[in-house]
N, C-alpha and C positions, 0 to 999 in steps of 0.2 A: 680722222686726223688725231694724232697723239699730241698731247700738250703736257708741259711740265710746269713746276712751280715757277721756273724762270720766266715763262710766258706771262705770268701774272704780276711780275715785279714792278712794272711801270706801264704807263699809258702807251709809251712808244712800243714796248713789246706786245701789248694787246693789239695795237694798231697793226703791227706786222702780222700777228696771228690772224686777225680779221681779214687783212688783205690776201694772205696766202689761202685762207679758207674759201673766200668768195671769188677771187680772181676775176672780178668784173669791174668795169669802169662806170662810175656814177657821177652825177652832178655833185659839186662840192657840198652844197647845203644838205643834200640827201645823204651823202657819205657821213657827215657829222652827226646827223640825226640817228642813222642806223648804227653807227659806231657807238654812240652813247648808250643805245639799248644793248648792243652786243657785249660791251665790256663787262657787264655784270654776269652774263651767262657763263663764260668760262670759269669765273671765280666760283659760282654756284656749283657747276659741274665738278670741278676739281675737289671742292670741299665735300660734296656728296660722295664722290668715289673714295676719298681718303677715309671718310667716316663709316662708310657702309659696305664697300666692296671687299669680299673675301673669296679669293680664287679657290679655296678649299671647300666652299659651300655651294652646292649645285644650284640652289635657289637664289644665290646672290646675283644682283644685277649691277651693271655699270652704265653710267650715263655718258653721253658724248655730244659733240657739236653736230648740228645738222642744218639743213637749209632754212629752218625756222629760228635759228639762234639769234638773229638780229631783229626779230619782229617784236612789236609790243603785244600785250595780251589781246588788245582790240584787233590788231592786224591778223594775229594767229587765229582768233576765234572766227573772224570773217572768212579767212581762207578755208576753214573747215566747215563753213555753212551754219555756224551758230549765230544767234542774233546779237550777241554782245558778250562782254566779259563775265557778267553775272551768270548768264545761261551756260557759258562755257565752263566756268569754275564749278557750278553745280553739277554738270555732267561729268567733269573730271573727278570730282570728289566721289560721286556715285560709282564710277568705274573703279577707282582706286580701292574703295572700301569693299567692293564685291569681288576683287581679284579678276575682273573682267579682262579677257585678252584684247578687247578693243582698245584698252588703254595703251598698249604697246604700239598701236598704229598711230597714236597721236604724238609720240615722242620722236 
């Protein structure tokens, strides 16, 4: 899903982006919890892409939203079978520093 800087301008725009991306119905309390986590992700992704992506460089990568975009680090690490955030972060740092292709499967 493409996003623009306009999507990041207000909580209402972020809410609309989140609703379009997930297109699922949830209990209101769960929606608020997941949205609070989600709203930081598009900001991070947009900034990363603006600062790092160069279409003229073949090794340049672009981030995007995915099914994990509204998960906390704990939720994500459990979904991948890691014991918790510290173990996940350690594994992620190890894969990033080694240029391991397994890193791509986590994003």
